C-alpha positions in Angstrom: -6.7 39.2 98.4 -5.9 36.5 101.0 -2.4 36.3 102.4 -0.8 32.9 103.1 0.8 32.2 106.5 3.5 29.9 105.1 5.5 29.7 101.9 8.6 27.9 100.6 11.7 28.8 98.7 12.5 27.3 95.4 15.6 25.7 96.9 13.5 24.0 99.6 10.9 23.0 96.9 13.7 21.0 95.1 14.4 19.2 98.3 10.8 18.4 98.9 10.6 17.1 95.3 13.7 14.8 96.0 12.2 13.6 99.2 8.7 13.0 97.7 10.2 10.8 95.0 11.8 8.6 97.5 9.2 8.7 100.3 5.8 9.5 98.8 3.5 12.2 100.1 4.9 14.4 102.8 3.8 16.6 105.7 5.6 19.3 107.7 5.2 19.9 111.4 6.8 22.6 113.7 6.3 22.1 117.4 7.4 24.2 120.3 9.6 21.5 121.8 13.1 21.6 123.0 16.2 21.1 120.9 15.3 20.8 117.2 11.6 20.5 118.1 11.0 24.2 117.2 12.5 23.7 113.7 10.1 22.6 110.8 10.4 18.9 110.3 9.4 16.8 107.2 7.8 13.4 107.5 6.2 10.9 105.3 2.4 11.4 105.4 1.2 9.1 108.2 4.5 8.7 110.0 3.8 11.6 112.3 0.6 11.8 114.4 -1.0 15.1 114.0 -2.4 16.0 117.4 -5.8 17.5 118.2 -4.0 20.8 119.3 -2.0 21.1 116.0 -3.1 23.7 113.5 -2.7 23.6 109.8 -1.3 26.8 108.6 -1.4 26.0 104.9 0.0 24.0 102.1 3.5 24.4 100.8 4.5 22.7 97.5 1.8 20.0 98.0 2.6 19.4 101.7 0.3 20.4 104.6 2.2 22.4 107.2 1.1 22.0 110.8 2.2 23.8 113.9 1.5 23.2 117.6 -1.1 25.6 118.9 1.1 26.8 121.7 3.9 27.6 119.2 1.4 29.3 116.9 0.9 31.9 119.7 4.4 33.1 119.0 3.9 33.0 115.2 0.3 34.2 114.8 1.4 37.6 113.5 4.2 36.3 111.3 4.7 35.0 107.8 6.9 31.8 107.7 9.1 31.0 104.8 10.6 27.5 104.7 14.1 27.3 103.4 16.8 24.8 103.5 20.5 25.0 104.4 23.5 22.8 104.6 24.1 21.2 108.0 22.7 18.4 110.0 20.0 18.8 112.6 19.4 16.2 115.2 15.8 15.4 114.5 13.9 12.7 112.6 13.2 15.0 109.6 13.6 13.3 106.2 16.2 15.8 104.9 18.7 15.1 107.6 20.5 12.2 105.8 21.1 14.6 102.9 23.2 16.8 105.0 20.5 19.4 104.8 18.2 21.1 107.3 14.8 22.8 106.8 14.5 26.1 108.6 11.7 28.6 109.3 12.5 32.2 108.4 9.8 34.5 109.8 8.8 38.1 109.5 6.0 40.2 111.0 3.0 40.7 108.8 2.3 44.2 107.8 -1.0 45.7 109.0 -2.5 45.3 105.6 -1.3 41.6 105.3 -2.7 40.8 108.8 -6.1 42.1 107.9 -6.2 39.6 104.9 -4.3 36.6 106.4 -5.9 33.2 106.3 -6.8 31.7 109.7 -5.2 28.4 110.7 -7.4 25.2 110.5 -7.7 23.0 113.6 -6.8 19.4 112.9 
């Protein structure tokens, strides 16, 4: 059995559906930058340049999820669940005008999960 690196809550899926209806296909990216740069951000596909050092950790609700490779070093042993909360971040992520903010909730993989986790894919 393979273990996914990233998942998404039902509440966050509903926001993704709302954003997809308005903006079309979407992509998530989480960098290791300052300020809100370490939070997951949602963009219209093609509006954010995926870099050669970005890794695709999986697909959540029809959206590829990328992370900067240096940030991945901190998350390589963790499962990431994307959730959403009320509040306004200061980034360009598409949910901001809705008064919402995507967030990454992480936990350490168990030894059993780590043995079965899918490797990231280089972009």
